[in-house]
C-alpha positions as CSV (number, residue, x, y, z in Angstrom):
1,X,-3.6,-5.7,-8.4
2,X,-2.4,-4.2,-4.9
3,X,-1.5,-0.8,-6.2
4,X,-4.5,-0.7,-8.1
5,X,-7.0,-1.4,-5.1
6,X,-4.6,0.6,-2.6
7,X,-4.9,3.8,-4.9
8,X,-8.5,3.3,-5.9
9,X,-9.8,2.7,-2.3
10,X,-7.7,5.2,-0.9
11,X,-7.5,8.5,-3.2
12,X,-10.8,7.5,-4.8
13,X,-13.2,6.3,-1.8
14,X,-11.3,7.9,1.0
15,X,-12.3,11.3,0.4
16,X,-15.7,10.3,-0.1
17,X,-16.1,7.9,2.8
18,X,-14.6,10.8,5.1
19,X,-17.2,13.5,3.8
20,X,-20.1,11.1,4.5
21,X,-18.8,9.4,7.7
22,X,-16.7,11.7,9.4
23,X,-15.6,15.6,9.5
24,X,-15.3,15.8,5.9
25,X,-12.5,17.4,4.3
26,X,-10.8,18.3,7.9
27,X,-10.6,14.7,8.5
28,X,-9.2,13.7,5.3
29,X,-6.4,16.3,5.8
30,X,-5.6,14.7,9.1
31,X,-5.4,11.3,7.5
32,X,-3.2,12.5,4.7
33,X,-1.0,14.5,7.4
34,X,-1.1,11.0,9.4
35,X,0.0,9.0,6.4
36,X,2.9,11.5,5.7
37,X,3.9,10.9,9.4
38,X,4.2,7.6,8.9
39,X,6.1,8.0,5.8
40,X,8.7,10.1,7.7
41,X,8.5,7.5,10.5
42,X,9.4,4.6,8.0
43,X,12.3,6.5,6.8
44,X,13.8,6.5,10.2
45,X,13.1,2.7,10.4
46,X,14.7,2.2,7.2
47,X,18.0,3.9,8.3
48,X,18.1,1.7,11.3
49,X,16.6,-1.8,10.1
50,X,18.3,-4.1,7.8
51,X,16.5,-6.9,7.3
52,X,17.8,-10.3,6.0
53,X,15.2,-11.0,3.5
54,X,14.4,-8.2,1.8
55,X,11.7,-9.2,-0.6
56,X,9.6,-10.9,2.4
57,X,9.8,-7.6,4.4
58,X,8.8,-5.7,1.0
59,X,5.9,-8.0,0.4
60,X,4.8,-8.5,3.9
61,X,4.7,-4.6,4.8
62,X,2.8,-4.0,1.7
63,X,-0.1,-5.4,3.4
64,X,-0.4,-2.5,5.7
65,X,-1.9,-0.3,3.0
66,X,-5.0,-2.3,3.9
67,X,-5.0,-0.9,7.4
68,X,-6.7,2.7,6.5
69,X,-9.0,1.1,3.9
70,X,-10.3,-1.6,6.4
71,X,-10.5,1.5,9.1
72,X,-13.1,3.2,6.8
73,X,-14.9,0.3,5.8
74,X,-15.5,-0.6,9.7
75,X,-16.3,3.0,10.1
76,X,-13.9,3.0,13.0
77,X,-13.3,6.2,15.3
78,X,-10.9,8.9,14.3
79,X,-8.0,7.9,16.3
80,X,-7.9,4.6,14.7
81,X,-8.3,5.7,11.3
82,X,-5.4,7.9,12.3
83,X,-3.3,5.2,13.5
84,X,-4.1,3.1,10.9
85,X,-3.0,5.8,8.2
86,X,0.3,6.3,10.3
87,X,0.7,2.4,10.3
88,X,0.1,2.4,6.5
89,X,2.7,5.2,5.9
90,X,5.3,3.0,7.8
91,X,4.9,-0.1,5.9
92,X,4.7,1.6,2.5
93,X,8.1,3.2,3.2
94,X,9.6,0.1,4.7
95,X,8.2,-1.9,1.6
96,X,9.5,0.5,-1.0
97,X,12.8,0.8,0.3
98,X,13.2,-3.0,1.0
99,X,11.9,-3.6,-2.8
100,X,14.5,-1.0,-4.1
101,X,17.1,-2.2,-2.4
102,X,16.6,-5.9,-3.4
103,X,16.1,-4.7,-6.9
104,X,19.5,-2.8,-7.2
105,X,21.4,-5.7,-5.5
106,X,20.2,-8.5,-7.5
107,X,19.6,-6.8,-10.9
108,X,22.7,-6.3,-13.0
109,X,23.8,-2.7,-13.7
110,X,23.5,-2.7,-17.5
111,X,19.4,-4.2,-17.0
112,X,18.7,-1.5,-14.2
113,X,17.3,0.8,-16.4
114,X,15.1,-1.6,-18.9
115,X,14.2,-3.9,-15.6
116,X,13.1,-0.7,-13.7
117,X,10.8,0.2,-17.0
118,X,9.1,-3.0,-17.0
119,X,8.6,-2.8,-12.9
120,X,6.8,0.7,-13.5
121,X,5.0,-0.4,-16.4
122,X,3.5,-3.6,-14.6
123,X,2.9,-2.0,-11.3
124,X,0.8,1.0,-12.9
125,X,-0.9,-0.6,-15.4
126,X,-4.0,-1.8,-13.4
127,X,-4.4,1.6,-11.8
128,X,-6.8,3.1,-14.4
129,X,-8.8,0.0,-14.5
130,X,-8.6,0.0,-10.3
131,X,-10.2,3.5,-10.7
132,X,-12.9,2.3,-13.2
133,X,-13.8,-0.9,-11.2
134,X,-14.1,0.8,-7.9
135,X,-16.0,3.9,-9.4
136,X,-18.7,1.7,-11.0
137,X,-18.9,-0.8,-7.8
138,X,-19.4,2.3,-5.5
139,X,-22.6,2.9,-7.5
140,X,-24.0,-0.6,-7.3
141,X,-22.6,-1.2,-3.7
142,X,-22.1,1.0,-0.5
143,X,-18.5,2.6,-0.2
144,X,-17.7,0.8,2.7
145,X,-18.3,-3.0,1.0
146,X,-16.4,-1.7,-2.0
147,X,-13.2,-0.7,0.5
148,X,-13.8,-3.9,2.3
149,X,-13.0,-5.8,-1.1
150,X,-10.0,-3.6,-1.6
151,X,-8.9,-4.4,1.5
152,X,-9.4,-8.1,0.8
153,X,-7.6,-7.8,-2.6
154,X,-4.5,-6.2,-0.6
155,X,-4.4,-9.2,2.0
156,X,-5.0,-11.8,-0.8
157,X,-2.2,-10.4,-3.1
158,X,0.0,-10.0,-0.1
159,X,-0.6,-13.7,0.8
160,X,-0.6,-14.8,-2.7
161,X,3.0,-13.2,-3.4
162,X,4.4,-14.5,0.1
163,X,4.0,-17.9,-1.4
164,X,6.1,-17.7,-4.3
165,X,9.4,-19.4,-3.3
166,X,12.0,-17.1,-5.1
167,X,10.5,-14.2,-2.7
168,X,12.2,-16.1,0.3
169,X,15.4,-16.9,-1.6
170,X,16.5,-12.9,-2.0
171,X,18.6,-11.8,0.7
172,X,20.2,-8.5,1.9
173,X,24.0,-8.2,0.0
174,X,26.0,-7.2,3.1
C-alpha cells in the first residue's frame, strides 16, 4: 500500500501539480534533482550509520516519502518542496538499505532468492491499482486532496507497521 500510494502520488500527480501550481516541467526537474541529491546523501548516511534495530529504521524512514506529497498537497513554496524531496530521498535510501540488510542477515541463504521474489511481488502488486485509483480519484476530487490522502496512507501504513512486534525484534547482526 505504501509503495503504491507513494508512486501514484509522486510520479502520477507530482508532475501534474507542478504544472498547475508551480513553473511546470522546470519545477518538476528541480524536484527530481533534489530527490536524487537526497538519495546520494542517504548513501553517505548509510555508509556511516549502523542502526541496531534495522526494521524499525526501515519502516520509520519510509514515512519520509510522505513529505513531498504533503508539500505538494499544501502548496508549499518551492524551497520547502525541494527540501521535502531531498529528505524523501535520504529516507528512501536509509529505508532500502536497512531493509535489505535485515533481509540478508535474517533469511537463510538457501531461501534468499525465493523470499526476495515474494517480497518483490508483494511490494509491486498494488502499484497498478494505486495508479488506477489515483487517476480515477483525481477526476472526482482535487489533485491536492488526492495527494493528501496518499500522504495519509503512507503515514498510516508506517504507523501500523511499527505496531508489529516482530519489527522491533530484528536487530543488526554484528
